[in-house]
mmCIF file of the C-alpha atoms, coordinates in Angstrom:
data_MODEL
# 
_entry.id   MODEL 
# 
loop_
_atom_site.group_PDB 
_atom_site.id 
_atom_site.type_symbol 
_atom_site.label_atom_id 
_atom_site.label_alt_id 
_atom_site.label_comp_id 
_atom_site.label_asym_id 
_atom_site.label_entity_id 
_atom_site.label_seq_id 
_atom_site.pdbx_PDB_ins_code 
_atom_site.Cartn_x 
_atom_site.Cartn_y 
_atom_site.Cartn_z 
_atom_site.occupancy 
_atom_site.B_iso_or_equiv 
_atom_site.pdbx_formal_charge 
_atom_site.auth_seq_id 
_atom_site.auth_comp_id 
_atom_site.auth_asym_id 
_atom_site.auth_atom_id 
_atom_site.pdbx_PDB_model_num 
ATOM 1  C CA . MET A 1 1  ? -21.643 27.212 -17.407 1.00 0.00 ? 1  MET A CA 1 
ATOM 2  C CA . LYS A 1 2  ? -21.090 30.687 -17.068 1.00 0.00 ? 2  LYS A CA 1 
ATOM 3  C CA . LEU A 1 3  ? -17.697 32.551 -19.618 1.00 0.00 ? 3  LEU A CA 1 
ATOM 4  C CA . ASN A 1 4  ? -16.876 34.793 -17.059 1.00 0.00 ? 4  ASN A CA 1 
ATOM 5  C CA . ASP A 1 5  ? -17.800 32.024 -14.039 1.00 0.00 ? 5  ASP A CA 1 
ATOM 6  C CA . VAL A 1 6  ? -15.166 30.088 -15.769 1.00 0.00 ? 6  VAL A CA 1 
ATOM 7  C CA . ILE A 1 7  ? -12.557 32.738 -16.613 1.00 0.00 ? 7  ILE A CA 1 
ATOM 8  C CA . ASN A 1 8  ? -12.873 33.362 -12.745 1.00 0.00 ? 8  ASN A CA 1 
ATOM 9  C CA . ASN A 1 9  ? -11.869 30.523 -11.169 1.00 0.00 ? 9  ASN A CA 1 
ATOM 10 C CA . PRO A 1 10 ? -11.371 28.041 -14.252 1.00 0.00 ? 10 PRO A CA 1 
ATOM 11 C CA . THR A 1 11 ? -9.973  24.792 -11.281 1.00 0.00 ? 11 THR A CA 1 
ATOM 12 C CA . ASN A 1 12 ? -13.567 25.266 -10.090 1.00 0.00 ? 12 ASN A CA 1 
ATOM 13 C CA . PHE A 1 13 ? -15.013 24.265 -13.047 1.00 0.00 ? 13 PHE A CA 1 
ATOM 14 C CA . PHE A 1 14 ? -11.941 21.653 -14.966 1.00 0.00 ? 14 PHE A CA 1 
ATOM 15 C CA . GLU A 1 15 ? -9.939  19.506 -12.762 1.00 0.00 ? 15 GLU A CA 1 
ATOM 16 C CA . THR A 1 16 ? -6.894  19.913 -15.790 1.00 0.00 ? 16 THR A CA 1 
ATOM 17 C CA . PRO A 1 17 ? -6.653  21.896 -18.291 1.00 0.00 ? 17 PRO A CA 1 
ATOM 18 C CA . GLU A 1 18 ? -6.950  18.861 -20.747 1.00 0.00 ? 18 GLU A CA 1 
ATOM 19 C CA . LYS A 1 19 ? -10.203 18.408 -19.189 1.00 0.00 ? 19 LYS A CA 1 
ATOM 20 C CA . LEU A 1 20 ? -10.700 21.617 -20.574 1.00 0.00 ? 20 LEU A CA 1 
ATOM 21 C CA . MET A 1 21 ? -9.331  20.913 -24.739 1.00 0.00 ? 21 MET A CA 1 
ATOM 22 C CA . GLU A 1 22 ? -11.346 18.213 -24.402 1.00 0.00 ? 22 GLU A CA 1 
ATOM 23 C CA . SER A 1 23 ? -14.148 20.523 -23.320 1.00 0.00 ? 23 SER A CA 1 
ATOM 24 C CA . GLU A 1 24 ? -16.945 21.284 -25.936 1.00 0.00 ? 24 GLU A CA 1 
ATOM 25 C CA . ALA A 1 25 ? -18.831 24.507 -24.516 1.00 0.00 ? 25 ALA A CA 1 
ATOM 26 C CA . PHE A 1 26 ? -15.991 26.750 -25.106 1.00 0.00 ? 26 PHE A CA 1 
ATOM 27 C CA . SER A 1 27 ? -15.136 28.004 -28.807 1.00 0.00 ? 27 SER A CA 1 
ATOM 28 C CA . LYS A 1 28 ? -11.155 28.239 -29.154 1.00 0.00 ? 28 LYS A CA 1 
ATOM 29 C CA . ALA A 1 29 ? -11.379 32.389 -28.318 1.00 0.00 ? 29 ALA A CA 1 
ATOM 30 C CA . ASP A 1 30 ? -12.847 31.207 -24.971 1.00 0.00 ? 30 ASP A CA 1 
ATOM 31 C CA . LYS A 1 31 ? -10.489 28.699 -24.014 1.00 0.00 ? 31 LYS A CA 1 
ATOM 32 C CA . ILE A 1 32 ? -7.497  30.950 -24.301 1.00 0.00 ? 32 ILE A CA 1 
ATOM 33 C CA . GLN A 1 33 ? -9.021  33.711 -22.863 1.00 0.00 ? 33 GLN A CA 1 
ATOM 34 C CA . ILE A 1 34 ? -9.788  31.004 -19.727 1.00 0.00 ? 34 ILE A CA 1 
ATOM 35 C CA . PHE A 1 35 ? -6.318  29.504 -20.253 1.00 0.00 ? 35 PHE A CA 1 
ATOM 36 C CA . GLN A 1 36 ? -4.709  33.266 -19.986 1.00 0.00 ? 36 GLN A CA 1 
ATOM 37 C CA . LYS A 1 37 ? -6.189  33.553 -16.348 1.00 0.00 ? 37 LYS A CA 1 
ATOM 38 C CA . TRP A 1 38 ? -5.292  29.606 -15.433 1.00 0.00 ? 38 TRP A CA 1 
ATOM 39 C CA . GLU A 1 39 ? -1.767  30.959 -16.270 1.00 0.00 ? 39 GLU A CA 1 
ATOM 40 C CA . GLN A 1 40 ? -2.331  33.612 -14.442 1.00 0.00 ? 40 GLN A CA 1 
ATOM 41 C CA . ASP A 1 41 ? -3.180  32.073 -11.101 1.00 0.00 ? 41 ASP A CA 1 
ATOM 42 C CA . ALA A 1 42 ? -0.864  29.210 -11.952 1.00 0.00 ? 42 ALA A CA 1 
ATOM 43 C CA . HIS A 1 43 ? 2.553   31.664 -12.059 1.00 0.00 ? 43 HIS A CA 1 
ATOM 44 C CA . GLN A 1 44 ? 1.310   33.222 -8.897  1.00 0.00 ? 44 GLN A CA 1 
ATOM 45 C CA . LEU A 1 45 ? 0.828   29.734 -6.698  1.00 0.00 ? 45 LEU A CA 1 
ATOM 46 C CA . VAL A 1 46 ? 4.338   28.623 -8.453  1.00 0.00 ? 46 VAL A CA 1 
ATOM 47 C CA . VAL A 1 47 ? 5.859   31.904 -6.769  1.00 0.00 ? 47 VAL A CA 1 
ATOM 48 C CA . ALA A 1 48 ? 3.808   31.323 -3.170  1.00 0.00 ? 48 ALA A CA 1 
ATOM 49 C CA . SER A 1 49 ? 5.446   27.298 -3.650  1.00 0.00 ? 49 SER A CA 1 
ATOM 50 C CA . GLU A 1 50 ? 9.519   29.074 -4.137  1.00 0.00 ? 50 GLU A CA 1 
ATOM 51 C CA . GLU A 1 51 ? 8.691   31.674 -1.707  1.00 0.00 ? 51 GLU A CA 1 
ATOM 52 C CA . GLY A 1 52 ? 8.604   28.570 1.010   1.00 0.00 ? 52 GLY A CA 1 
ATOM 53 C CA . MET A 1 53 ? 4.340   27.117 0.382   1.00 0.00 ? 53 MET A CA 1 
ATOM 54 C CA . ASP A 1 54 ? 4.017   23.206 -1.250  1.00 0.00 ? 54 ASP A CA 1 
ATOM 55 C CA . GLY A 1 55 ? 2.949   22.076 -4.182  1.00 0.00 ? 55 GLY A CA 1 
ATOM 56 C CA . GLY A 1 56 ? 2.209   20.880 -7.782  1.00 0.00 ? 56 GLY A CA 1 
ATOM 57 C CA . GLU A 1 57 ? 1.749   23.914 -9.308  1.00 0.00 ? 57 GLU A CA 1 
ATOM 58 C CA . SER A 1 58 ? 4.994   24.029 -11.670 1.00 0.00 ? 58 SER A CA 1 
ATOM 59 C CA . ALA A 1 59 ? 4.037   21.578 -13.495 1.00 0.00 ? 59 ALA A CA 1 
ATOM 60 C CA . MET A 1 60 ? 0.609   22.522 -13.361 1.00 0.00 ? 60 MET A CA 1 
ATOM 61 C CA . LEU A 1 61 ? 1.898   25.732 -15.058 1.00 0.00 ? 61 LEU A CA 1 
ATOM 62 C CA . HIS A 1 62 ? 3.856   24.137 -17.318 1.00 0.00 ? 62 HIS A CA 1 
ATOM 63 C CA . LYS A 1 63 ? 0.935   22.163 -18.631 1.00 0.00 ? 63 LYS A CA 1 
ATOM 64 C CA . ILE A 1 64 ? -1.438  25.159 -19.347 1.00 0.00 ? 64 ILE A CA 1 
ATOM 65 C CA . LYS A 1 65 ? 2.102   27.132 -20.846 1.00 0.00 ? 65 LYS A CA 1 
ATOM 66 C CA . THR A 1 66 ? 1.273   24.431 -23.386 1.00 0.00 ? 66 THR A CA 1 
ATOM 67 C CA . MET A 1 67 ? -2.087  24.238 -24.160 1.00 0.00 ? 67 MET A CA 1 
ATOM 68 C CA . LEU A 1 68 ? -2.385  27.788 -24.235 1.00 0.00 ? 68 LEU A CA 1 
ATOM 69 C CA . ASP A 1 69 ? 0.868   28.114 -26.630 1.00 0.00 ? 69 ASP A CA 1 
ATOM 70 C CA . SER A 1 70 ? -1.223  25.149 -29.004 1.00 0.00 ? 70 SER A CA 1 
ATOM 71 C CA . LEU A 1 71 ? -4.662  27.329 -28.748 1.00 0.00 ? 71 LEU A CA 1 
ATOM 72 C CA . GLU A 1 72 ? -2.759  30.434 -29.579 1.00 0.00 ? 72 GLU A CA 1 
ATOM 73 C CA . ALA A 1 73 ? -1.233  28.224 -32.834 1.00 0.00 ? 73 ALA A CA 1 
ATOM 74 C CA . GLU A 1 74 ? -4.167  27.346 -34.389 1.00 0.00 ? 74 GLU A CA 1 
ATOM 75 C CA . SER A 1 75 ? -5.556  30.759 -33.704 1.00 0.00 ? 75 SER A CA 1 
ATOM 76 C CA . ASP A 1 76 ? -2.438  33.051 -35.971 1.00 0.00 ? 76 ASP A CA 1 
ATOM 77 C CA . GLY A 1 77 ? -4.238  31.405 -38.981 1.00 0.00 ? 77 GLY A CA 1 
ATOM 78 C CA . ASP A 1 78 ? -7.988  32.092 -37.826 1.00 0.00 ? 78 ASP A CA 1 
ATOM 79 C CA . PRO A 1 79 ? -9.576  35.147 -39.202 1.00 0.00 ? 79 PRO A CA 1 
ATOM 80 C CA . SER A 1 80 ? -11.788 35.685 -35.695 1.00 0.00 ? 80 SER A CA 1 
ATOM 81 C CA . PRO A 1 81 ? -10.918 38.612 -33.622 1.00 0.00 ? 81 PRO A CA 1 
ATOM 82 C CA . SER A 1 82 ? -10.309 37.180 -30.609 1.00 0.00 ? 82 SER A CA 1 
ATOM 83 C CA . LYS A 1 83 ? -11.461 39.488 -27.722 1.00 0.00 ? 83 LYS A CA 1 
# 
């Protein structure tokens, strides 16, 4: 599983945000990058949903934001550089 592939298509590798959080395959910094891309994708789906398309994208976006916020909060004290 290559990081760039996961960043470009997180849903191809992880069914839920929780699965990514549980994964030990990626560092905290990598997970933040993946969640940031996933958040962008989910936001686009929410916009499409608001324009008449169906789906539970809003709940997914909330989960992604919660996980991303959690990782970023943990990283605030982390001296390692972010990408």
